[in-house]
TORBA-203552 format. One record per residue (C-alpha): x, y, z; residue number from 1; residue in three letters. Coordinates in steps of 0.5 Angstrom, whole numbers, plus 500, padded with zeros to 3 digits. Layout:
((X Y Z) NUM 'ALA')
...
This chain:
((360 560 975) 1 'MET')
((366 562 971) 2 'SER')
((366 567 966) 3 'SER')
((372 563 962) 4 'LYS')
((371 562 955) 5 'VAL')
((373 555 951) 6 'VAL')
((373 554 944) 7 'LEU')
((372 546 942) 8 'ILE')
((373 543 935) 9 'THR')
((369 537 933) 10 'GLY')
((363 537 937) 11 'THR')
((358 534 933) 12 'SER')
((359 527 936) 13 'SER')
((363 523 941) 14 'GLY')
((369 526 945) 15 'ILE')
((368 533 943) 16 'GLY')
((360 533 944) 17 'LEU')
((361 530 951) 18 'ALA')
((367 535 953) 19 'ALA')
((363 541 950) 20 'ALA')
((357 539 955) 21 'VAL')
((362 537 961) 22 'ALA')
((365 544 960) 23 'ALA')
((359 548 960) 24 'ALA')
((356 544 966) 25 'GLN')
((363 546 970) 26 'ALA')
((361 553 969) 27 'GLY')
((365 555 962) 28 'TRP')
((362 559 956) 29 'GLN')
((363 554 951) 30 'VAL')
((364 555 944) 31 'VAL')
((362 549 941) 32 'ALA')
((365 548 933) 33 'THR')
((364 543 928) 34 'LEU')
((365 543 920) 35 'ARG')
((358 543 918) 36 'ASP')
((353 546 923) 37 'THR')
((347 542 920) 38 'GLY')
((350 536 924) 39 'ARG')
((349 540 931) 40 'ALA')
((342 536 932) 41 'ALA')
((345 531 937) 42 'ALA')
((350 537 940) 43 'LEU')
((344 541 942) 44 'ARG')
((340 536 944) 45 'THR')
((345 533 949) 46 'ALA')
((346 541 952) 47 'ALA')
((338 541 953) 48 'ALA')
((338 535 956) 49 'GLN')
((344 537 961) 50 'ALA')
((341 544 962) 51 'GLY')
((346 548 959) 52 'VAL')
((347 553 953) 53 'GLU')
((353 552 948) 54 'LEU')
((355 557 943) 55 'ASP')
((355 553 937) 56 'VAL')
((359 556 931) 57 'ARG')
((362 553 924) 58 'GLN')
((369 552 924) 59 'LEU')
((373 547 919) 60 'ASP')
((380 546 922) 61 'VAL')
((383 545 915) 62 'THR')
((381 552 912) 63 'ASP')
((385 557 915) 64 'GLU')
((380 563 913) 65 'ASP')
((374 559 917) 66 'SER')
((379 558 923) 67 'VAL')
((381 565 923) 68 'ALA')
((374 568 922) 69 'ALA')
((371 563 928) 70 'ALA')
((377 565 933) 71 'VAL')
((376 573 931) 72 'ALA')
((368 572 932) 73 'GLY')
((369 569 939) 74 'VAL')
((374 575 941) 75 'ILE')
((369 580 938) 76 'ALA')
((363 577 942) 77 'ASP')
((366 574 948) 78 'HIS')
((372 579 949) 79 'GLY')
((377 573 951) 80 'ARG')
((379 566 950) 81 'LEU')
((382 562 956) 82 'ASP')
((382 555 953) 83 'ALA')
((382 551 946) 84 'VAL')
((381 544 946) 85 'ILE')
((383 541 939) 86 'ASN')
((378 535 938) 87 'ASN')
((377 535 931) 88 'ALA')
((380 529 927) 89 'GLY')
((378 523 922) 90 'ALA')
((380 516 922) 91 'GLY')
((383 512 916) 92 'HIS')
((385 505 915) 93 'LEU')
((390 503 910) 94 'GLY')
((397 501 909) 95 'THR')
((403 504 904) 96 'LEU')
((403 500 898) 97 'GLU')
((395 500 897) 98 'ASN')
((394 507 898) 99 'GLU')
((396 514 895) 100 'SER')
((401 519 898) 101 'VAL')
((395 524 897) 102 'ALA')
((391 520 902) 103 'GLU')
((396 520 907) 104 'VAL')
((397 528 906) 105 'ARG')
((389 528 907) 106 'LYS')
((390 525 914) 107 'VAL')
((395 530 916) 108 'MET')
((391 536 914) 109 'GLU')
((386 534 918) 110 'VAL')
((389 531 924) 111 'ASN')
((396 535 924) 112 'PHE')
((395 541 920) 113 'PHE')
((388 542 923) 114 'GLY')
((391 542 930) 115 'VAL')
((396 547 928) 116 'LEU')
((391 552 924) 117 'HIS')
((387 553 930) 118 'VAL')
((393 553 935) 119 'SER')
((396 558 932) 120 'LYS')
((390 563 931) 121 'ALA')
((388 562 938) 122 'ALA')
((395 563 942) 123 'LEU')
((396 570 942) 124 'PRO')
((389 570 946) 125 'HIS')
((391 565 950) 126 'LEU')
((397 569 952) 127 'ARG')
((393 574 954) 128 'ALA')
((389 570 959) 129 'THR')
((394 565 961) 130 'GLY')
((390 560 958) 131 'GLY')
((390 553 956) 132 'ARG')
((392 549 949) 133 'LEU')
((389 542 950) 134 'VAL')
((389 537 944) 135 'THR')
((386 530 944) 136 'VAL')
((391 526 941) 137 'THR')
((390 518 941) 138 'SER')
((394 512 944) 139 'VAL')
((396 512 937) 140 'GLY')
((400 518 938) 141 'GLY')
((404 514 942) 142 'VAL')
((404 507 939) 143 'VAL')
((404 505 932) 144 'GLY')
((399 500 930) 145 'GLN')
((398 496 924) 146 'PRO')
((394 499 918) 147 'PHE')
((393 505 922) 148 'ASN')
((400 508 919) 149 'GLU')
((397 515 916) 150 'ALA')
((393 516 922) 151 'TYR')
((398 514 927) 152 'CYS')
((403 518 924) 153 'ALA')
((399 524 924) 154 'ALA')
((398 523 932) 155 'LYS')
((405 522 933) 156 'PHE')
((406 529 929) 157 'ALA')
((401 532 934) 158 'VAL')
((404 529 940) 159 'GLU')
((411 531 938) 160 'GLY')
((409 538 936) 161 'TYR')
((406 539 943) 162 'MET')
((411 536 947) 163 'GLU')
((416 541 944) 164 'SER')
((411 547 944) 165 'LEU')
((410 546 951) 166 'ALA')
((416 549 955) 167 'PRO')
((416 555 950) 168 'VAL')
((409 556 951) 169 'ALA')
((409 555 959) 170 'ALA')
((414 561 959) 171 'ARG')
((409 566 956) 172 'LEU')
((404 563 961) 173 'GLY')
((400 558 956) 174 'VAL')
((399 551 959) 175 'THR')
((399 545 954) 176 'VAL')
((397 538 955) 177 'SER')
((395 532 950) 178 'VAL')
((389 527 952) 179 'VAL')
((390 520 950) 180 'GLU')
((384 516 949) 181 'PRO')
((384 509 947) 182 'GLY')
((378 506 944) 183 'ALA')
((372 510 945) 184 'VAL')
((365 508 943) 185 'ALA')
((363 514 938) 186 'THR')
((362 515 931) 187 'GLU')
((369 516 930) 188 'PHE')
((370 509 927) 189 'VAL')
((364 509 923) 190 'ASN')
((367 515 920) 191 'ASN')
((373 512 917) 192 'ILE')
((369 511 911) 193 'GLY')
((371 505 908) 194 'VAL')
((367 498 906) 195 'ASP')
((371 493 911) 196 'LEU')
((370 487 907) 197 'GLU')
((371 490 901) 198 'GLY')
((378 493 904) 199 'GLU')
((380 486 905) 200 'VAL')
((378 483 899) 201 'ALA')
((382 489 895) 202 'ALA')
((388 488 900) 203 'ALA')
((392 483 895) 204 'GLY')
((398 480 899) 205 'PRO')
((396 484 905) 206 'TYR')
((389 481 906) 207 'SER')
((390 476 911) 208 'ASP')
((394 481 915) 209 'ALA')
((388 486 915) 210 'LEU')
((383 481 916) 211 'LYS')
((386 478 922) 212 'ALA')
((387 486 924) 213 'TYR')
((380 487 923) 214 'LEU')
((377 481 927) 215 'ASP')
((382 483 933) 216 'ARG')
((380 490 933) 217 'THR')
((372 490 931) 218 'VAL')
((371 484 935) 219 'GLY')
((375 485 941) 220 'GLN')
((378 492 942) 221 'PHE')
((372 496 940) 222 'LEU')
((367 491 944) 223 'ASP')
((370 494 951) 224 'SER')
((371 501 948) 225 'ALA')
((370 507 953) 226 'GLN')
((364 512 953) 227 'THR')
((365 519 950) 228 'PRO')
((363 522 957) 229 'ALA')
((369 518 960) 230 'GLY')
((374 520 956) 231 'ALA')
((371 527 956) 232 'ALA')
((373 527 964) 233 'GLU')
((380 527 962) 234 'ALA')
((379 533 957) 235 'VAL')
((376 537 963) 236 'LEU')
((382 535 968) 237 'GLU')
((386 538 963) 238 'ALA')
((382 544 962) 239 'LEU')
((381 545 970) 240 'THR')
((386 542 974) 241 'ALA')
((391 547 978) 242 'ASP')
((397 544 975) 243 'ARG')
((395 539 969) 244 'PRO')
((400 534 967) 245 'ALA')
((402 535 959) 246 'PHE')
((400 527 958) 247 'ARG')
((393 525 960) 248 'ILE')
((391 518 958) 249 'GLN')
((383 517 959) 250 'THR')
((383 510 962) 251 'SER')
((387 505 966) 252 'ASP')
((387 501 959) 253 'TRP')
((390 507 955) 254 'ALA')
((395 508 961) 255 'ARG')
((397 501 960) 256 'GLY')
((398 501 953) 257 'PHE')
((402 507 952) 258 'THR')
((406 505 958) 259 'GLY')
((408 499 954) 260 'THR')
((412 504 949) 261 'LYS')
((414 509 954) 262 'LEU')
((419 504 957) 263 'THR')
((420 500 951) 264 'ASP')
((427 503 949) 265 'LEU')
((429 498 943) 266 'ASP')
((422 497 940) 267 'GLY')
((421 490 942) 268 'SER')
((415 490 946) 269 'ALA')
((411 494 942) 270 'VAL')
((412 490 936) 271 'LEU')
((412 484 940) 272 'GLY')
((405 486 942) 273 'LEU')
((402 489 935) 274 'THR')
((405 484 931) 275 'GLY')
((400 479 934) 276 'GLY')
((395 483 931) 277 'TRP')
((396 481 924) 278 'VAL')
((396 474 925) 279 'GLY')
């Protein structure tokens, strides 16, 4: 069994929970963190059912003091840190004219700056172990999607930051990867925290476009969503492969969808695709 230590954020449900259990099954010492340890019941149950032990700790990615304390606690108790999986994130639905810039900033705080807080605190320890920095982004970090402007902007920012950081970190022995899920059957969509019918009613001139987007997304896209365990397999690949790719998609669908953007020099393919989502 490996004595390597991995810290994972956002493990109360979904990909984070599945990745924590999978990493423990693969022999890692897993420090599973979440903003509210009172929501750790599902995590503890899954670990017990899998026959693994997790070190469950509090960590709020938007609070630098919380991040610093969590990382320091891992080093104090385990003596090392070999990998970090940035998984914590929050969904958001909206469009620019109908939301405040403050709301957009809040999305960035969780999904972008939260990743930076954790990564910055961890990097000295990852350098010491020749470790790995893995960030769960999204296909929304490659392809911009209607009514997901703020969320996609945050994920685009994470992808750009990590893609830029990767060669620099590699010179110092740290491997950087991003994992790009598509739709995943998790609590994430429920955590967007909005009344969808109310949003449509309040969307003014955007109501028809928003209804078309939601009908397509909820009625079609999410019905074929990947399981969290399936997505966690890609996270484990980034954690354990001898030479993991920088960019790892979690499914054939995600590979096809991101591939549309990565070969789309003038943007017409993406806009032709996503334009059909809004009517």
